[in-house]
C-alpha positions as CSV (number, residue, x, y, z in Angstrom):
1,X,65.2,116.8,82.7
2,X,67.1,116.2,79.5
3,X,67.4,112.5,78.8
4,X,70.8,113.0,77.1
5,X,72.2,114.8,80.1
6,X,70.7,112.2,82.5
7,X,72.5,109.4,80.7
8,X,75.8,111.3,80.6
9,X,75.6,112.3,84.2
10,X,74.6,108.7,85.1
11,X,77.7,107.4,83.5
12,X,79.7,109.6,85.8
13,X,78.0,108.6,89.1
14,X,77.0,105.0,88.1
15,X,80.0,103.5,90.0
16,X,79.2,105.7,93.0
17,X,75.6,104.5,93.0
18,X,76.4,100.8,92.5
19,X,78.9,100.9,95.3
20,X,76.4,102.7,97.5
21,X,73.7,100.1,96.7
22,X,76.0,97.3,97.7
23,X,76.7,98.7,101.2
24,X,73.1,99.9,101.6
25,X,73.7,103.7,101.4
26,X,71.7,104.1,98.1
27,X,68.1,103.0,98.5
28,X,66.8,104.1,95.0
29,X,67.3,103.0,91.4
30,X,66.8,104.6,88.0
31,X,65.4,104.0,84.6
32,X,66.6,105.7,81.4
33,X,65.1,109.0,82.3
34,X,65.1,109.6,86.0
35,X,66.0,108.3,89.5
36,X,63.2,106.7,91.4
37,X,62.5,105.2,94.8
38,X,62.9,101.4,95.1
39,X,61.2,99.3,97.7
40,X,63.6,96.4,97.3
41,X,66.6,98.6,97.9
42,X,65.0,99.9,101.1
43,X,64.2,96.3,102.2
44,X,67.8,95.4,101.5
45,X,69.0,98.2,103.9
46,X,66.4,96.9,106.5
47,X,67.9,93.4,106.1
48,X,71.4,94.8,106.7
49,X,70.1,96.5,109.8
50,X,68.8,93.3,111.3
51,X,72.0,91.4,110.3
52,X,74.1,94.0,112.0
53,X,72.0,94.1,115.1
54,X,72.3,90.3,115.3
55,X,76.0,90.2,114.7
56,X,76.6,93.1,117.2
57,X,74.6,91.2,119.8
58,X,76.6,88.1,119.2
59,X,79.9,90.0,119.6
60,X,78.6,91.5,122.9
61,X,77.9,87.9,124.0
62,X,81.4,86.5,123.1
63,X,83.5,89.4,124.4
64,X,83.3,88.1,128.0
65,X,84.8,84.8,126.9
66,X,88.1,86.5,126.0
67,X,90.7,85.4,128.5
68,X,94.1,86.8,129.4
69,X,93.3,90.5,128.9
70,X,92.6,93.2,131.5
71,X,88.9,94.1,132.1
72,X,89.5,97.6,130.7
73,X,90.0,96.1,127.3
74,X,86.7,94.2,127.5
75,X,84.8,97.3,128.7
76,X,86.2,99.4,125.9
77,X,85.4,96.6,123.5
78,X,81.8,96.8,124.6
79,X,81.9,100.6,123.9
80,X,83.4,100.1,120.4
81,X,80.8,97.4,119.6
82,X,77.9,99.5,120.7
83,X,79.2,102.5,118.8
84,X,79.9,100.3,115.7
85,X,76.3,98.9,115.7
86,X,74.7,102.3,116.4
87,X,76.7,103.9,113.6
88,X,75.7,101.3,111.1
89,X,72.0,101.3,112.0
90,X,71.9,105.1,112.0
91,X,73.4,105.5,108.5
92,X,71.1,102.8,107.0
93,X,68.0,104.3,108.6
94,X,69.1,107.8,107.4
95,X,69.7,106.4,103.9
96,X,66.2,105.1,103.8
97,X,64.6,108.3,105.2
98,X,66.8,110.6,103.1
99,X,66.3,108.7,99.8
100,X,64.1,111.5,98.4
101,X,66.6,114.2,99.3
102,X,69.4,112.2,97.6
103,X,67.3,111.9,94.4
104,X,66.4,115.6,94.4
105,X,70.1,116.5,94.9
106,X,71.1,114.4,91.8
107,X,68.2,115.9,89.8
108,X,69.2,119.4,90.7
109,X,72.8,118.7,89.6
110,X,71.5,117.5,86.2
111,X,69.3,120.6,85.9
112,X,72.4,122.7,86.6
113,X,74.3,121.0,83.8
114,X,71.5,121.5,81.4
115,X,71.3,125.3,82.2
116,X,75.1,125.5,82.1
117,X,75.1,124.3,78.5
118,X,73.2,127.3,77.4
119,X,76.3,129.3,78.3
120,X,78.4,127.1,76.0
121,X,80.2,125.5,79.0
122,X,80.6,121.8,78.7
123,X,81.5,119.5,81.7
124,X,84.0,116.8,81.2
125,X,82.1,113.8,82.4
126,X,84.7,111.3,81.4
127,X,87.4,113.0,83.5
128,X,85.0,113.0,86.5
129,X,84.3,109.3,85.9
130,X,88.0,108.4,85.9
131,X,88.7,110.4,89.0
132,X,85.8,108.7,90.9
133,X,87.1,105.3,89.8
134,X,90.6,106.0,90.9
135,X,89.4,107.4,94.2
136,X,87.5,104.2,94.9
137,X,90.4,102.0,93.8
138,X,92.8,103.9,96.0
139,X,90.5,103.5,99.0
140,X,90.2,99.7,98.6
141,X,94.0,99.3,98.0
142,X,94.6,101.3,101.2
143,X,92.0,99.3,103.2
144,X,93.3,96.0,101.9
145,X,96.9,96.7,102.9
146,X,95.7,97.9,106.3
147,X,93.4,94.9,106.9
148,X,96.1,92.5,105.9
149,X,98.5,94.1,108.3
150,X,95.9,94.2,111.0
151,X,95.1,90.5,110.5
152,X,98.6,89.1,110.3
153,X,100.3,91.5,112.8
154,X,99.6,89.1,115.6
155,X,98.0,85.7,116.3
156,X,94.5,85.6,117.7
157,X,93.9,82.0,118.9
158,X,90.6,82.8,120.6
159,X,87.3,82.7,118.7
160,X,86.0,85.9,120.3
161,X,89.1,87.8,119.2
162,X,88.6,86.8,115.6
163,X,84.9,87.8,115.7
164,X,85.7,91.3,117.1
165,X,88.4,91.7,114.5
166,X,85.8,91.0,111.8
167,X,83.5,93.6,113.4
168,X,86.3,96.2,113.4
169,X,87.2,95.5,109.8
170,X,83.6,95.9,108.8
171,X,83.5,99.3,110.6
172,X,86.5,100.4,108.6
173,X,84.9,99.4,105.3
174,X,81.6,100.9,106.1
175,X,83.1,104.2,107.3
176,X,85.2,104.4,104.1
177,X,82.0,103.8,102.0
178,X,80.3,106.7,103.7
179,X,83.3,108.9,103.2
180,X,83.5,107.9,99.5
181,X,79.8,108.7,98.9
182,X,80.0,112.1,100.7
183,X,83.2,113.3,99.2
184,X,82.4,112.3,95.6
185,X,79.1,114.2,95.8
186,X,80.8,117.3,97.4
187,X,83.5,117.1,94.7
188,X,80.8,117.1,92.1
189,X,79.5,120.4,93.4
190,X,83.0,121.8,93.7
191,X,83.7,121.1,90.0
192,X,80.6,123.2,89.1
193,X,81.5,126.1,91.4
194,X,84.9,126.1,89.7
195,X,83.3,126.4,86.3
196,X,81.2,129.3,87.5
197,X,84.2,131.1,88.9
198,X,86.0,130.7,85.5
199,X,83.1,132.4,83.8
200,X,83.3,135.3,86.3
201,X,87.0,135.5,85.7
202,X,86.3,135.8,82.0
203,X,83.9,138.7,82.7
204,X,86.5,140.4,84.9
205,X,89.1,140.1,82.0
206,X,86.6,141.4,79.5
207,X,85.7,144.4,81.7
208,X,89.3,145.5,82.0
209,X,89.7,146.0,78.3
210,X,88.7,149.2,76.6
211,X,86.6,148.0,73.7
212,X,84.0,146.0,75.6
213,X,83.4,149.0,77.9
214,X,82.1,151.1,75.1
215,X,80.5,148.4,73.0
216,X,76.7,148.2,74.0
217,X,76.3,144.8,72.5
218,X,79.3,143.4,74.5
219,X,77.9,145.1,77.6
220,X,74.6,143.4,77.2
221,X,76.2,140.1,76.4
222,X,78.4,140.2,79.6
223,X,75.3,141.3,81.6
224,X,73.4,138.3,80.4
225,X,76.3,136.0,81.3
226,X,76.5,137.6,84.7
227,X,72.8,137.1,85.4
228,X,73.1,133.4,84.4
229,X,76.1,132.9,86.6
230,X,74.3,134.4,89.6
231,X,71.3,132.2,89.0
232,X,73.4,129.1,88.7
233,X,75.4,130.0,91.8
234,X,72.1,130.2,93.7
235,X,71.1,126.9,92.2
236,X,74.3,125.2,93.5
237,X,73.8,126.8,96.9
238,X,70.5,125.0,97.1
239,X,72.3,121.8,96.1
240,X,74.5,122.2,99.2
241,X,71.5,122.6,101.4
242,X,69.9,119.5,99.8
243,X,73.2,117.6,100.5
244,X,72.9,118.6,104.1
245,X,69.4,117.2,104.3
246,X,70.5,113.9,102.7
247,X,73.8,113.4,104.5
248,X,73.7,115.6,107.6
249,X,72.8,112.8,110.1
250,X,75.1,110.4,108.3
251,X,78.1,112.7,108.7
252,X,77.2,113.3,112.3
253,X,77.2,109.6,113.0
254,X,80.5,109.2,111.0
255,X,82.3,111.8,113.0
256,X,81.0,110.5,116.3
257,X,82.0,106.9,115.5
258,X,85.4,108.1,114.2
259,X,86.1,110.1,117.3
260,X,85.2,107.2,119.5
261,X,87.5,104.8,117.6
262,X,90.4,107.3,117.4
263,X,90.3,107.9,121.1
264,X,90.2,104.3,122.1
265,X,92.9,103.2,119.6
266,X,95.2,105.9,120.8
267,X,94.4,105.0,124.4
268,X,95.5,101.4,123.6
269,X,98.6,102.8,122.0
270,X,99.4,104.8,125.2
271,X,99.0,101.6,127.2
272,X,101.4,99.7,124.9
273,X,104.0,102.5,125.2
274,X,103.9,102.3,129.0
275,X,104.2,98.5,129.4
276,X,107.2,97.3,131.5
277,X,108.5,95.4,128.4
278,X,107.9,97.6,125.3
279,X,106.4,95.7,122.4
280,X,106.7,97.8,119.3
281,X,104.4,95.4,117.3
282,X,101.6,96.1,119.8
283,X,102.3,99.9,119.5
284,X,102.1,99.9,115.7
285,X,99.1,97.5,115.7
286,X,97.0,99.8,118.0
287,X,98.1,103.0,116.3
288,X,97.4,101.6,112.8
289,X,93.8,100.9,113.8
290,X,93.1,104.6,114.1
291,X,94.6,105.6,110.8
292,X,91.6,105.1,108.5
293,X,89.3,107.1,110.8
294,X,91.8,109.9,111.0
295,X,92.3,110.0,107.3
296,X,88.6,109.8,106.4
297,X,87.7,112.5,108.9
298,X,90.3,114.9,107.6
299,X,89.5,114.1,104.0
300,X,85.8,114.9,104.4
301,X,86.6,118.2,106.1
302,X,89.1,119.1,103.4
303,X,86.7,118.5,100.5
304,X,83.9,120.3,102.2
305,X,86.1,123.3,103.2
306,X,87.7,123.7,99.7
307,X,84.2,123.5,98.1
308,X,82.8,126.3,100.3
309,X,86.0,128.2,99.7
310,X,85.4,127.9,95.9
311,X,81.7,129.0,96.4
312,X,82.7,132.1,98.4
313,X,85.4,132.9,95.9
314,X,82.6,134.0,93.5
315,X,81.7,136.9,95.8
316,X,85.3,138.2,95.7
317,X,85.7,137.8,91.9
318,X,82.5,139.5,91.0
319,X,83.6,142.7,92.6
320,X,86.6,142.9,90.3
321,X,84.3,143.5,87.4
322,X,84.9,147.1,86.2
323,X,81.7,148.6,84.7
324,X,79.6,151.7,84.7
325,X,76.5,149.9,83.5
326,X,73.8,150.4,86.1
327,X,72.1,147.1,85.4
328,X,75.4,145.3,85.9
329,X,76.1,147.2,89.1
330,X,72.7,146.3,90.5
331,X,73.2,142.7,89.6
332,X,76.5,142.6,91.4
333,X,75.0,144.2,94.5
334,X,72.1,141.8,94.4
335,X,74.5,138.8,94.2
336,X,76.5,140.1,97.1
337,X,73.4,140.5,99.2
338,X,72.3,137.0,98.2
339,X,75.6,135.5,99.4
340,X,75.5,137.5,102.6
341,X,72.0,136.4,103.5
342,X,72.4,132.7,102.4
343,X,75.7,131.5,103.9
344,X,76.6,128.2,102.2
345,X,78.2,125.6,104.4
346,X,78.2,121.8,104.9
347,X,77.0,120.7,108.3
348,X,76.5,117.6,110.3
349,X,72.8,117.7,110.9
350,X,73.2,121.4,111.9
351,X,75.3,120.5,115.0
352,X,78.5,121.9,113.6
353,X,80.0,122.9,110.3
354,X,82.2,120.4,108.4
355,X,85.5,122.2,107.8
356,X,89.0,122.5,109.2
357,X,87.6,123.9,112.4
358,X,86.2,120.5,113.0
359,X,89.6,118.9,112.5
360,X,91.1,121.1,115.2
361,X,88.2,120.3,117.5
362,X,88.7,116.6,117.0
363,X,92.4,117.0,117.7
364,X,91.7,119.0,120.8
365,X,89.0,116.5,122.0
366,X,91.2,113.5,121.4
367,X,94.1,115.1,123.2
368,X,91.9,115.9,126.2
369,X,90.6,112.4,126.4
370,X,94.0,110.9,126.1
371,X,95.3,113.1,128.9
372,X,92.3,112.0,131.1
373,X,93.0,108.4,130.4
374,X,96.8,108.5,130.6
375,X,96.9,107.8,134.3
376,X,94.6,104.9,133.9
377,X,96.8,103.5,131.1
378,X,99.9,104.0,133.2
379,X,98.4,101.9,135.9
380,X,97.5,99.2,133.5
381,X,101.0,99.2,132.0
382,X,102.7,98.9,135.5
383,X,100.4,95.9,136.3
384,X,101.3,94.1,133.1
């Protein structure tokens, strides 16, 4: 691994890694030449697991002390707390166990950048660094506004209510951190797929002109570039699979926890809408709680979908190359066969692909559960 490229790439992902280390998602460190496992980082994640288990157990203990609310709210409060704790423990355990896969993913990306340089293609690391910083800043501005509204939207005189509010805000922050880690890494891969597609587009433009078609040296040069692009595309496909190994279980836990929170928050909203005396503050309060989970779920699906779309675009572009050179034709056919046999996709631990299909499934599932619960919420609304 090139030390120079390692330092430049590290400057791009350094903020991502530091943020991940703070929340326990990154359990490794680095020196000046490579990433390496770190026992202290793993112990920190284990510490967070025990803290979360203790806090979750305490919340379960104080929920029954809340007075003046229907029992259905307490029961769903238990469900949210169990899901919250299970989600946090799952991602921290997965971060510890998937540390090696994460390190190998980053190493593969650096190797890709080194090989890409041989084709005289330079990646703008500073631009990627600025985009990552703005992404993180935007997330925390959004969460701060939401949490301030969530905190001051109504008074919570009871101690148990304040504790459960802290637990819910923690869930929002942790879920956002998971989304940030995943989307930034996927966006890193997307940037490199885009660069490869630009090289293929250049080959397409070159093949449509008359002079290169009859120039043996140009034909050999284009063939060499094509072989390099095909090799690098296969390299990036392996990076996607490595990402699935490192983040598959984490994404599965994220979508499961998000679905649970969205359903229950919208259930509370439907209850508020059917109260005898309509309280719009209560409606906005319960609806706002589902917003970060909806936004993060859609954003992860969008980034993964557009990245795979960019990866598949190479198969379409490469067939636009006009050539009579047998070596080039064979390479195009080999690349097409490679893409057909090795379908690239992001998945949640192999249970389902992460794309817009998942968004529609979540919408359908939420709608179904809301319909099932609507009669129960109507009953609660009439009684209060």
